[in-house]
Every structure is written in structure tokens, then in C-alpha cells.
N, C-alpha and C positions, 0 to 999 in steps of 0.2 A: 762447571769446573769441579774437579774432585776436591774433597775437603782435605786440608793439611793441618794436622794438630801437632804442635810443638810443645814438648813437656815444659820447656823453660818459660813459655808464655803464661800470663796470669789467668787467662780464660781457659786453660787446658782442662781443668776439672769439669767445667760446665759443658764444654764441647764434647768431652769424652762421655759424659752422662747421656748426651743426645744419641750417641752411637749405641747405647745399651737399650734403646727403645725398640719395640716391635715394629716391623716394617709393614704391617697390614692390620687393619681394624675390622670390626664387624660391619658387614654390609647388610642392612635390613632388607633390601630388595632381594639380594641373593638368598638370605635366610628364608624369606617368604616363598621363593621359588622352590627351594629344596624341600621345605615342609609340604608344599603342595604335591611334589613328586612322590614323596614318601607316603602321603595319605592316599594318593591314587593307586600306588602299587599295593598297599594294604587292602584297598577295596576291590581293585579290578585285576590284580595279579598280572598274568602274561599279556593281557590286552593292553594294560597300561605300559608295560615294558616295550611292547611293539610300537605303540603310539609315540612314546617319547623318543625311542630310537629313530623312528622315521622322521620325527620333527627335528631333532638336534643333529643327527648324523647324516641326514638327507639320504636315507635308505627307503626303498619301496617294498618293505616286507609285508607280505599278505598273511602269512601264518608264522607260528613260532619256529618251525623248522628252517625258515629262511635265515634265522639268527644263529643257527648251530653250525659250527665249523666241522666239516666232514673229513674223512681220511684222504679223499682225493685232493681237497684243497691243501692239506698239509704236504702231500707228496709233490704237488705242482709247485708249491712255494719253495720247498727244499731243492727241487731241480733247477729253479731259477737262480739260486745263489751260487756264485763262483766257488770252486773247490777250495781256494785259499781262505775264503771267508768262513766256510764250513769248518775247515781245519782250525782256524783261530777261535771260533765259537766252542769247539770241542776242547781245545786246550784251556780256554777260560773255565769251562765247566769242570774239567779235571782238577785244576788247581784250587778252585773254590770248594769243590767237594772234599779234597784232601784236607784243607784247613778246617772245614766244619766237622769232619769226622773226628778230629782231635778234641772237639768239644763235647763228645758223647758223655752223658752223665752215668754214673754207676749207682746201682741200688745199694742201700746201706741197711744192714740188719745186724744188730749186736745185742748182747745181754749185759745190763749194768750190774753193779755190785749188789743191788737189792734183788736181783733175779728177774727184773722186768725186761722183756724183749722190746727193743725200740728200733726204729729205722724209718726209712723213706724209700718209696719205689717210684719209678718214672714210667710214664706211658705217653705215647705220642697223641696229640690232638687227633680226633677221628676224622674231621673234615676241615679243610681250609679253602678260602677263596682268595685268589691272587688277582689283584687289579693291575693291569698293564696299561700305561698311558698310551694314547694315540695322539691325535691333534698335530701340534707343531713339529713333532719329531717322533721317530720310532726308537724305542729303548729296549732292545733285546737284553742288554746288560741288566736292566731292572728286573726283567723276567727271570734271568739266571739267578740273581741275588736273592729273590724271594722263593724261587722254586727249588733250588739245590738243597737248602736246609730242610725243606719239607720232604724231599726224597731221602736225604740222609737219615732223617728222623723216622722214616717209613710211615708217614701219614697215609692212611688208607685211601682217602679221597681228596684229590687236588683239583680244584675248579679254577678256570681262568676266564676272566671277562676282559674284553678289549674292544674299544670303540672302532667301528669300521666306517670311517668317513667316506661318504659316497659309495658305501658298500664294499670298500676295499680295506683290507688289513695289510700293513707292510709285510712283504714276504719274509723279511728277516725275523720278525716275531714268530710267524708260523713255522718257519724252518727250525727255529730254536725249540718250539713246542715239539716238533717231530724228533729232534735230537734227544730231548728230555723225556720223550715217550709219554707226554701228557695229552689225553684225548678228550677230556670234557672241557670244551672251549666255546664261549658264546660271544657273538658280535654285539656286545652291549657295553655301553660306557656310561659315564656320568653318575649322578645320584640315583638313577634308576637301576644301575648295575649293583650299587652298594645296597639299595633297598631289597632287590631280589635275593641277593646273597644273605642278607640279615633276616629277612622275613620268610623267604621261600615262596615259590609259586608252583603251579601245577607241573611246570617243566624244569624249573631250577630249584632243586632241593636246598633248603637253607644250610649254611655252614656254621661251624663253631667259632671260627676266628677269621678275620679279614686282614690281608696284608697288601701292601703296595701303595705307591704314591699316585697322586692325581691332581686335577685342577682344584680351584676353590670349592666347586660344587661337590666334588668327591670328598675333599677334606671335611667339609661341613657335615655331609651325610654320615661319614664315619664317626664324627663326634656325636651326632644325634643318636647313633646306635650303640655307643659305648655302654656296656652293661648288658645289652640284649645279646650281643655277641662279643667275642674278644676282638680287640683292635690292636694292631702292632704299634702304631704311634700316629699322632696328628702332625704330619710333616709340614713345615713352612718353607719359604724360599731358601734356596741353597746359599751357602756362604763358605768363604775361605779366608784364613789369616795366614800370611806368609811372613815369617820372621827371617830377615836376611841382612847380612852385613855387606860391606862394599866389595868383598872379594868374589861376589857372585857376578855372573854375566847378567847385566840388567835386562836384556831381552828375554832371558829365561824366566826371570821373575815377573816381567810384564805379561808374558803369555800365560803364566800360571794364574795370575790374577784374573785374566780374561777367560780362563777355562771355566770359571764359575759364572762370570758375568754373562756369558753367552747362553746360559740356561734360561734366564728369566729376567724381566725388567726389574723385579723386586730382589734379585740376588744381590749379595753383598761381598765385595772383595776388599780386604784390608792389608796394607803393607805396614809392617813394623820394622823400623831400622834405627840405627844410631848415627846415620850419616846423611845429612841434608843434601849434599851434592849427589850422592847415589840415588836418593829418593827422587830428585829432580830428573835424573836421567831415566829412571824407570817410568816416571810419568810421561816423559817424551816418547819412550818406546811404546807405551800403551796407546798413545794418540796415533802413532804410525801404524801399529798393528790393527787398530780399529778400522783403518781405511781398507784393509784387505779381507777382513773376516766375512764369511758368508752371512753370519747372523749379527752383523755390525750394528744394526738398528737396535736390537735387543741389548747387546753388550754395552753400547754407548749409553743408553738410558740407565742401565744398572750402575755403570761406573760413575756417571755424572750425578746421579741422585743418591746413591748409597755407598759408593766407593769411598775409601779414606786412606790417608797416609799418616802414620803416627811416627814422629821423629823424637826419639828418646835421647837422654844425655849419655847413657851407656846401655849395653845390651842386657845387662842383668836386670834392669828395670822392667824388662818385657814380661817377666814371670807374672807379676801382679796384673798387668794389662791383659795378658792372655787368659788368666784365670777368671777375670771379671767378664770378658767377652764370651768365654766358653764356646769357642767356634766349633762348627760342624767338622770342618777340615782344618788341620794345622800343619803347615810345612815349616820345618826348622832347618834353615839353610845357613848355618853359621859353623865356625870352627868347633869341633867336638860337640856335635848336637846331642849326643847321649847324656851329657851332663844335665840337660833340662828334663829328662824323663821322670826323675823322682820329684821334680818341683812342679810340673804341670799337672794339676788336679782336674781341670775341666776342659775336655776336648773330646769330640766324637771319634776322630781318628788322627793319629800323629804320623807324619811322614818325615823321616830323618835323613838329612844330608842333601846336598845340592843336586844329586843325581836321582832323587826320588820325588818326581812330580806327583801331585795328587791324582792326576788322571790314571796313573798306573794302578791305583787302588780301585778306580771305577770299573776296571775291566778284567784284570788278570792276576793281581797280586795274591789274593786268597781271602783276607778278611772281608766281611760284608760291607757294601757301600751304602746301605740304608742306615742313616745316622741321625742323631738328634740335632734339631735346628733351633733357631730363636733362643739361644742360650740355655736350652733344656739339657745340655751336656752337664750342667751343674748337678742334675739329679737323675739323669737317665743315660742309658748306654745304646750303642748301635745294635742292630738286629743280630741275633746269634741263634745257634741251634736250640738252646733252651726255650726260646720263644715258641717253639713248635711242640713242646712237651708240657705235661702237667705233673706235679709231684704230689703224691699222697703219703701222709705220715702213717706209721704203723706202730701200734702198741699192743702188747700181749702180757697179761699178768696171770700167774697161777695163784692159788690161795695164799701161799706163803708170801709172795712178793706183794700181793694186794694188801695183806695185813701190815707189811713194813711201811708202805707209803700211804695207805688209805686213811689213817687217822688224821694226817695233816690235811688231806683233801676234805674230809668231813668237817674239820674245824673251819676251813676257809669257806666252804659252802654254807655252813651255819651262819657265819658272820655276814654273808651276802644275803641271807634270808631265803635261800633256795633249798627248801626242805626236801623236795624229791631228789635233788642231786645228792644230798647227804644220805638219804635213806637208801638210794640205789647202791651205795658202797657199803653202808652199815649192815644191810640185810644179808649181804654175802659174807661179811666177817662173822656174823652170829651163827652161821650154819654149822 
């Protein structure tokens, strides 16, 4: 049964604190497996990648070329997809591209009053690896969200790894690769894919940064390689918080809650409202909808184990609740939802109004759907174009400007006991 928290109850604070806890812990067996995969790829390179891929994805690859997606496979996959779906994918890519183009950074070069030239310049990362999940479902939307910013940033080398269960990759994913014109694609998944991208093998050159969600093995492998390569984020199970008043259609709110519950047994869906009767109707609608969902077993576990309904005394109390929960996705379906924008400080993405379901952001709206989970929206943001860039600062002094600011630098360096630092400035001032 879903948890119902009522603000007026004495145990509200303790029950609310339980909601703030992480939904997954460290699995020592999983960590041991991931570490053994990483060690094997370090030692044996491509042969380890082939062996693990055959083992976990039930492929019978004899040589590395069997794990490379060729142009014929891309064309065949593209031709299998109905034209209306191809059109939808292209429209999605177009809208997401237009939004990310507006995030392009500008170089900054200026001269300050002391005559020192200062600034910063932006350059795209030279190579990125994009992990595309396979397994339970195909996610071309995940590929689009990770690949489009790389293309807008003009990253020179884009590599895709995607597990091919029983030797097959969902044609939607390959068709999307064809539309995006990405050609370096490997049928490799799991921790072995992350290891190959981070370490490099004879056939898979290492990349500078890895993007994309995956299962627990993928997430842990990314965590292990943080610092060796760049990592976009360590994503946890998906989550949604819906703030809704009684003027909403309860079925709409129920299906929005289930839109995240169907992702994963560990996903979390929370309704916040000020009306107990409305909350009861939404819960009833959820139960009815669970009977017809294709992924009802997953959604049911998520809803019963991690779902929650929070009933407040008035809608204004929701601001503090939302900021503490720091949800990945936040729907605000109340009268004048824009009034909350200046008050909500912690949320990955905000969807305003009862005609803006979170799912519209997953596929077509424009902003990136790769967002911080597990309350990390308190200190981090969703994926954006700048994640595919590096910024270098620029400083240039002539003799006059060095003299104007150099004495202060010498004084500070001397106090820190760094004589060579001090002398490197002083010797130029004495010329």
C-alpha cells in the first residue's frame, strides 16, 4: 500500500525524513563483479570485452569485428522503422537541437583598468562515449539527449556503445544513429563498455568523457572511473513529484505518477496536495491504471514500495517540502503555477501547468531529460551543452600592467613561502 503522509499528524516529520533516504545501497557482490570486469579489460583489452559481451548478452562473437555496427545494419534498421516514427524522431532531434544551440557559450576577452588582458575561451571536448541502455527497453530518446549536445558542440569524435541482447540491437536505436549520422558504434554493454571507453583497447580508443545512463553495473563502473575520464553524472532511479490541487483531473495525475513508476522498481512517484479527498481518488485511479499497464509489475513494485502521497494543510506549504525532496522531475499543476518558480530552488526540471506532463520533456520539448536524481538537484543541474565543453582562462600582461599588479602577487607568494613564485615575477620587474 502506498504511503500517505498527513502534515497534521504528529509523526509527519519522522515519516517525511524516511522519504529523504536513498533508495539503493552498496552491493558488495556487485562491486566485486564490476572490479573484476575492470581488471580484466585493463589486462586483456578486446578479448575481455568479447568474453564478457558473449557471457552477459548471449552473443557468439568470435572476433572484435562482430561487435562493430556497420553501415548496412544502420540502413536496414532505418528501413524497418515506419515513416511516421522516423518523422517523430527527426522532429524531436530538431527541437532539442534548437534549444541546445541557445546554450552556446561565448569567448570573453577584455582589458582591465591596469592593462591586463583577461578572458576565457571555450573548446569542445575532443572525444565522448555515449552509453545507450539496452535490456528491458529501448531508449532512442536517451541517445538523442546525449548525442544532440555533442553534435551542437561539434565534438570531433562521438562513440556509442549499446548492448545487443542475443546479438540484436533495437532497430529504433540504430535508426536514430543513422539520422544523427553517428558511425562509431559498438555492440557492447555493461561495465565492460565503460571500461573500454575509459581505458581504451586495441579497437576502442579511449574517450575523454562518458555520458549516458545504465544499470547498476554501468553506474558503478562510471563511478570507479571518475577522474580517469570525465563522467556526466552518477544517475540513480528515476523520480517525479507532482504538486496538484483538486481542480485537476485525478486520472491525469495518476498516470503522471505511473509514468516514472514504470521505469524501474526503485523509481519514486510522490503526489503533494492540500486535499485528502482528491488524494484518495488519485490513489484509486493509480490502482485501476496499474491493471492495464504493460509494465504493471514494475510500476506496482515502485508505487507500493517507494510511492508516497503527502497531504498538506495548504498548498503554500509545498515549497519547503519540494525543496527538501529536490526531485528529478517536478510537475506543478495548480492555479498560477508560475508563482512557484522563484521559490523552488531544488528541482532537476520543472513542468508548469496541468497540460504539461513530464513525459513531454522526455521526448520533444527541448531541454535535456538527463537530470539529477536522489536529491542531487540540491547541488547539481541537468545535462546541458556546457557539459561537452572545456573552458580555459586567458591572462596576458605587458611590462606596465605586470608592474601594476605584480607587487601584490610577490607579497602574497612571499607570505606563502613560495620563493620561486615570487622571483618569477620579480625578475621581470627588474629588467
